[in-house]
Steps between C-alpha positions, in 0.01 A plus 500: 500500500883566475602630170864532369507813277787499250611826344787623282581867521162588654329462832595582778753741349398867448421573137549139384317372196167363612566609861184709532281212368659251741457738795127539422461122466676426831303772688176384347553136600546574872361160597797325350859492608780597252862410489671721239798366303640784297788550250656851470628626173764757614660683787288812449189289556631353813601846623158638448352260755161334531148600496326502838394130561162399643486265801400201279848496353666257735842479342707658220806332345705675227770417267688712242487396140752767394783361713605156640757480780722192521347244725826331594373161391774266367363206306666160521556267210158343521315834525699628197406197302134547594523870394660415167231239438199724581639817348593310180151366478357847534733634233414204268128580541572864391699379198229259386192711560296635216618824332324805652247656268400173331172315530672209662434475876757364750496122470415274796860366506659851516245610761559193722880535461481867598280439801706205626821697466356794680374282784839329514684826530258613774550174697881537464484852628284397795737208588819699461389852620521682163602512139645848470858395435408210281272708268795751457765231436672400187338160544155654417638670187654171376177313565319757301751474219475121487122526465532748219747285311302170551332321212142613444549853649332784303706690245492821698633316807779339309607844370562629860849635548679544834370856564146369437546209735635745773195723450256216523672346801492832678129548422425141633700575815281804580175320408584194714600701813172416673608133512772582760252671753412345836123559445429143419461359849204359691470825694541711194310452183412152612270651773276706268175363364536676158769682303388805303753635245423867420667468157654237272871434443754469772244580771330176437805278575447492874142395438600226266745367758258522783265296287778245423632463865165535691203480250397853568250623234612791271299790376665739243375849409629659183388843405767502238629175350867475579580258225386751241732762663797264484435437129523881440824563704866478408448599139877564459610155628616234266255240365648236726452704813149594410407144407633346813355760741163490333507117532572523872220755562262291272565181689477672836160656390373159372588348840329785683191468291493120558573499870265793596155412631366822351637771278347854557544739197395862577322546177395321176811636322736331745271188499540462116873523540507231766291268286748577210793407730348165588258562801212255546189690453327307784744649748451868400293728723490869398507745796534865413731718718327675781524882525388714792203711384483713820730782378274541190163487676453877525582562142299194376180593686501873400254600234652535153370857490701589806816359354454687178465828685798426719710434195394836340586694820842343531610501134288784358402285208202284394673170477816320634651177386691308771780257460667335813773244501873438471672700225674242262491429131254211544234762605514665151454859618617601148187364345295668789648840416434464132135387578465799734590730209191363313289537822610866532391560139145371571477628863727800528471555872612146605801449710716193569662410830773233493566395855782257589868444562759366251596138541882489507747683268303385190190658652684826564612529136153404378344777724737753355403398150128527585551848659677620177229351282225676705680830473527449123129390449342746743667849525425683826159683475437836654170684547651839413826677393595552868395164633725200575450214247389160623557165330184285481715195587642472851750246640456442872587261770272366780546707812538826313267806537148394422587138457543372846349156431388295197138563606559877495636480139203282388260740665627791286477312172221443239638180333776268608731381213726194469725499185728203571641258232597256771300452822448223751227553750403873478479602862468874413203417288322321792576806724327715235203258507479531883473875444217456253685642206428431136804356338670467160767221476703312246427129446808348667557249776205449728337840419190357329453251781514778764287753307231264376238730348555794726743690286631570143784281368705580185793332324854591636722740300198664344485861599204583277281226660606608840411863426160412347410290811599784738306762300186282502506478871588869554193592293255271678481563881210258549700221340799584716289482814338181394826327419661634815231359722521164328877497533484565872244220551715261301817587692329461838374160401806348339812687619457582869715365775196329652447279195863413477534394861171305493611308183836404645342391822271273316790361292714440806225292660437311170877429456549358856169305487623322183839424637561157663588498871873518527516358856527120556175311505452330839305188590276454794791447735678818389762322296589605143322292237741351248398534124247767588630704199559337169863461408459672164411815682860545596661407172615803297417544135210570275412138433269486799250735333207384285621367155279423208441133432667356201241377253600250227449621145276201418249603778454853366173532318573634144210681340398375152612748226205687347506499120287702266388358163561731210231492233 
């Protein structure tokens, strides 16, 4: 099978989002052939280069989303008229779509209008060689302005001013850059058997166009729902900008969910968001991300008694709490430090290791705040008047002395703690489970789904509950060992690379098996058979799907009212 893997800011670039997951998937499915179509998100990402590619990757084609060079295409009068028509229809769909945040879903008329306009722009770009100049032109801004001022447009769209229109037009130009690529040829995406988008959003556009031009089935994996992310961005923009951009991404998501053969959320949390954003439940197939358990095998298979003794030798204390992750405000290390103060009061010898690097400038400032708080809550302790004091809280980074790998850090700990207030799929928690560690976590994101019954879960922003859960495990070694063994067994069953690869292999086969043959049907003489495919299979729109039959009101059985006699 030949698979077109679509990525945005990820594989095959080094350090890209989701790059490790895609690399494991491609290497695991060595019986298939992969063509990678990747969008880069910056010059630094391109300078960092690619991951080593296995032999089953036959071709890699890349395009930058962060810059668009002039393609030199000059449109004639007819092409300009076609562009104005299709771009105006797309803008009209944005202006008439339901307000974001309301219970109203995108109507069929707006959805069809958006889809037809998107396909029209793609066909124009294919015929003329690109749309870069047209999307940047004054013609596009004027078409957007006419749509906002047209009768029936939403109030927020009618209130858009010139700076708002320029902002929205600039965003649409960047979002529609994939339409101008030369990927949509018979020897490009038309030659693959299946398109697999590794995320939602802009990465799906080539898959939608491959389906439109060649009938290639589309599979979409979302470990984080992009539409939800777009709703939470641009908080400082004007209401008109937020409304129009939310409408664009909402309609793009609706078309993605409609056109995809299957949608693959990475956990139940993402699945619920997909359903809330309009996904058909019949298309959803949850496949958890696959992690490599090999680096944690040694720690996970050690006896708990050995780990406890190793921790005592290394840290000269009976117990050690371990936290591993990116240092940022969403991880709520402040609550963890306050909880640790109560843990120290109950178990005086306990220590806390915070291992991780700050995430950007905000993370640097947050790390400094946490260091100051730790110094204030826990003054350095010394064994005697001439000894050097030592703080029970240490801030470290992976690769430092005694913390060469994540497995080494987990091996020296007694209990692993997660204190986040916002969390997607907790990879660090799964690594602790691979190591056979007892865990205490906050009830956010997909934590409960991952942990099951193999760890303790407490409400977020509740230091007292977090401290009580940690103390209960620190005082009960048998319970720690029992939960750790159950956690390792659960992680190996549900979150290993092997289960992830096997699930996608089965879904690939199921998708292709359910897809009609795209090659012409031949008769006994080898000539194409006319009318082998029904005409409605090629007509765009949502009307071809099943619709409920209209039943006249006189045919509906009305139950007799039940009355009660009062005596």
